[in-house]
N, C-alpha and C positions, 0 to 999 in steps of 0.2 A: 632693457628694462622698462617695467610699466609703468605707466603714468599715473597719478591720482588724479580724482578730479579738477582737486585745488590745484595742481600741477599745471593740466590741462586749461584750467579758466585762466592763469598767469601768461599762459604761450597763447592761447588762442583770442583769450578776452570772452564775455558774458556771451555776447553773440555766437561769435565759434562754438564756443562748448555747447552752446545750445542746439544748433544745427548739426554739430555732430551728435547729440544724445538724443537729439530727433531721427536722428538716420537708423542709430541702434535700434533705436524701440520700434520704428516703422519695418526692421527686417527681423525684428522677434515676431511683430505681428504676422508679419506675412510668411514665417516658416510655419505649416501646418504641425499641430503636434501631435506627437507618435500616440495611437490608440493602445494600449495594452492589452493583455487579454485578460485581465478581472474585466477591465470596460467593455471590451467585447462582448463579455457572457451578459453582464447587465444590460448592456444596449438590445442583445439578440433577445433577452427574457427565458434564456433556456438553460440550462448546464445539463452538459453529455458526461455521466460518470459510469463508468465501468466499475463493472462489479461480479462475484463467484454468481456462477449458474450451478455448480455442484460439488460446490465446499461447505456443507452446514458445519458448523453454524450460521457460518460467515454470511453465506448466501445459497439459495438453492433454489430452482424450478418446481412450484407446485404443480399439482396433478390440473389445476386450470391453466395453466400457463405463466401465473406470476410468480414474482422471485418477492422473496422474504428472507430475514435472518440478520445480523449485527449490522454486518456490512451495507445492507441495502438500507436498514435503518439511522444506519451515519451519513447514506449518503441523500436521503431526505432532509435531515437536520442542516446539511447544507445548503441544500435549495432553498432552505426557510430562511437561511439567513443571509441569504444573496436576495432574496424577494425575488427568484426566477422559478419556472416551471423545470421539474426534473425529468431527464430523459434518462433511462437506466441503459446503458450496453452492457449484454450479458456477455460474458469471459470465459476461458476455462485458464488452467493455470497456465497455459503456456503458452498464451497468447494476451496477458495482462499487460506485457509492458508492449507490446507490437501495437492492441491498440491506441496508446498514447502514442509512440512515436510515429505512427500512419495517419494521426489526426482523425480518428473515430471517436476519442473520446477527450475532454478537458481535462481528466481528471480519475486516477483510478483507487479505488478505496477497494480492494480486494483481496484483503489478507499478504499486501505484499510485502516481506519480510527486507529490512534495511541491511545492505551489505555493500560493502566498496565498488564489487564486481557491479552489480546493478547502478552504482552513482555513477559509475561511469558514461551512462544513458541518459541516464533520467536524475530528478531531484527529488527528493524527500521532504515531507513536513517532519516536524515531531512524531514520535508514535504516538498513537489514538486505541493499539489495541495490544494485548499481552500476547506473545506467542513462545514457542522453545519448540524445536526440530528435538525428537529422541527415536529409538527403535523400540519397539512394541508387541508383545506376544503374550502368549497362555503363559499362566503361572508356572507349568509344570517345562516349560523351554527353557533350560538351564544358559543362559547368556548374561554375564556377568561383565565383561570385561570385552574391548573390540576382536581380542584375535578368538573369541568364541563363535563370532559369526561364520569362520570359515569353515565350510560343508553345508552352510544353510542356506537357506532361499528367502529372501528379503523383496517385497514388493515397495514399488516406488513408482509415483509420478513421472514421465519422462519430463527434462529440461527444466525443472523446480530449482529452487535451493537445495531441499531436502536431497535430492538427485547427485547434486553435486558434492555435497557435505558426505552424504554415504558413499559416495564413489571414493573419495579420497579418505575417508576412516575405515572403509574395510579392508580388512586383510585378503592378501589371495586366496583363492580358493571360495570365497563366495559368491553365490549366486544369485544375482541382482536380479531381477524380473520388472521392468519398466511398463508401462499402462501410460498410454496418451492422458486418461483424467481420472481425475481422484476417486469416483464412484467406482471407474474399473479396476483402480488399485485397490481400494477395499473391501470388492465383491472376489477378487482373486486368496484375498485374507482369508475372508469369512467361509470361501470354498475349499480353504486349503491348498491351495496352489503355491502356497508361501507359508512359510512359519511364521515369519515376522514381517511387520509394514512400517517401512521408515516415513513417520509424518509429524504434524503437528499436535498438541496435548489437545487441544479442543475440539479436533477431529477425531480423537480417539472418545475424548468424553462424549461427542455426539455419537457414536457408534455403539458405546457402552449405553446409553441410555433409550436408543433404538431397539437395540439387542441385549436386554438384561442378561438373557441366558448365557451368551459368549463372555469367557472371562480375560480379562487383556489387562495387562499390567506393563508400566515403562521399564524396559532392559535396560538402556543408555540415553541418557543426554547427548546428543551430537553438537547444538548451538542455540543459545538464546539468541531470537532473533524479532522482538516486537514490530510489527506494522506499523509501516507511516502511508501517508497519502502519496501518492507516485503522482507528480508534476514534471512537464516538460523544461530541460534547463534553461532553452532559453525562454522561461515564461517568469525570474522572480521575483515580480507584485503578487502574480497566483500563487505563488508556495507562502510569500511572506502570509498572505492571506489565510492561506489553510494552517499556518502555523499558530495564527492569533485565535482562527476556529477552534483548534484542538485547546489550546491553553482555553478557551472560555469554557468550553465544554468539558471540562476537567474540575476546573471550578465550579462549575455549575451545577457540578454530579450528572449530568444528562451522560455521559460514557458510562458513570460506575449505575446508572441505571439499568443502560443495557448491558452491561458487562454483566450484571446479574439475571438480567433475563435469560440472554442467550447465553452465554460463556457457564454460568452455573457458579459464581463468586463473584465477589467483590473487584472491581479496577486496581490491581495491584501499581505501585507507586512505576512509572515509566519514566526511562531517561529523558532528557531535551535534546535536540541538537543544538 
């Protein structure tokens, strides 16, 4: 049974208690405090954030080599609020999680859909961006239900959430064409290699803006999948900071401003973890 200080005083006397408490204080003072990831970032003066380089409007590499997009601007807000320099780590869809787990990045802001499967490997902040996964195609392609995918070619980016959803979603006889990055996936669809493409709503919106002559519409919704900021599971203090950041930017209107600029509409209500 643990003794209270009063019981210890009765047992040891005032002098004995003072000696014991002094010993505890000295022990605590001699034990170095464990630095956390958030403190490490602030002390280093730089935060490394993985952002997409092939996924407009979230992130794309321009001709001059610079990166731009919704996620790139969110990364800039993070660095500003931390008071540190931003180091962008360009990634593609297939290496977003790997960049975090191999310590190439401190955070991932790369349209990373929150899922139970991914949460086994990394932690997420509350959602900061809207996103749903669907199957899209030209108006004349008659697809109204998953069964209608049988016998059709569907392009998708390999090892992404939409790849896994499509694999589980599509009936036997669907020809799934997998590509290594989003640019190749969309180009295959535009070139007619596939009748349909499985991707996110904002990706299709960006495609329609870039190529107004190409008609494309949603055929099927596979999953609502808002994006969260990815954090290593062993860095809870950094994840908590990311949650506070997202809440602050929702309430302050910064995320709504970015959504209108890059995603073509206001930021919709998003769930919280």
